[in-house]
Structure formats: C-alpha cells, structure tokens
N, C-alpha and C positions, 0 to 999 in steps of 0.2 A: 670607518673610513680609516683608509692607508694612505699616508701624506710621506713626501720628502721632507726630513727634518729641516733642512736649511732653506729650501724654496717654498715649501708648503704646497708644492704640486700635488695634485693626487698620482697613486701608483697603482698598476696594474699587478695585483699581487696575488698570492696565496694565503688564505687564513684557515686556521684549524684551532680546534677547542681541546680540553683536556681528553676528550675521548677520541681524540685523532679524526674526527671529522673534517674533512679537508675540503675547501671549496674556495674558487676564483672570486676575485673582485670583479666589479664591472669596471669600464674604461675610466671611469670617473672616481675609483679607490673604494667605493660602496661595497657593501657586503650585509646580508641579514641571515641570521640563524633564527630558526623557529623550533619551538616546543622545548627550550631550556629550562630546566628547573631553577626556582627562585634561589636567589643567595648570589655566592660568587662565583664567577667562571673565568678562568685564564685563557685568554685569547691571544694567538700567536700570529705573526705574520713572516711572510718572506717573499723577496722580489729578486730577481736577477740584478746582480751588482751592487746590492746592499746588504747590510748585515741584518739578520734577524731580529724581530722586535717581538714586545709581548706588553700586555697590559692587562689587569685585573678588572673585570667588568662586573657592576652591581646590577645583577638580573631582577627586574620587579616582576609582579604579575601583570598579564595582559601585555599592552603597547606602551606602557608607562617607564620603560628603561630610556636611561639619557644614551646619547650618541656615543659610541667609542671610537675613539681615534688612537691610532696606532703611527707612532712616528718612526720612519726608519732612516739610519745613515747610512751614506754610500760606505762600502766596505764589500769584504770578501768573504763574508762568514755565512752566507746565505746557505739555505737548505736546498739540495737538489730533488725533484720529485720525479 
C-alpha cells in the first residue's frame, strides 16, 4: 500500500521491483505482485508531487507475506514514466 506520509491517505502511484516490473496502484493505494521468489525484495514507489520511496519486503512462500506499506513525502524528486 502506498500512503501519504503526513496524512496517511492512500495515493495513486506507480510501484516497481528490482527487475523494473512497473505497475500502478489501485485508487486506494494497494498493489499486488505475484510470483516473486522468497527472500527480500526492494519495492519502490513514485507518485506525482511526491519524492520517491522504497521499502525492503520480506517475501514468504504462498500468501503469508506481510502487507508492504510505502510512505511518500511531498516533494519534487519523483520519477516520470
């Protein structure tokens, strides 16, 4: 889930993994990646008007991985796609 760091509101953003697979979030800031190998994966996010953010996710086998939350701060360091 991608959220505004100050307000906690969900953001419509773009998220990507280390293999540069990019996908948009839903309107409520949620995203899902499927078929990721177990272990740690760096998940990045970008939204218009916000500085990019990232978080390391610990990916478990099956559907047991914890929810990933990326907090973005308002700023101008976003990536344009």
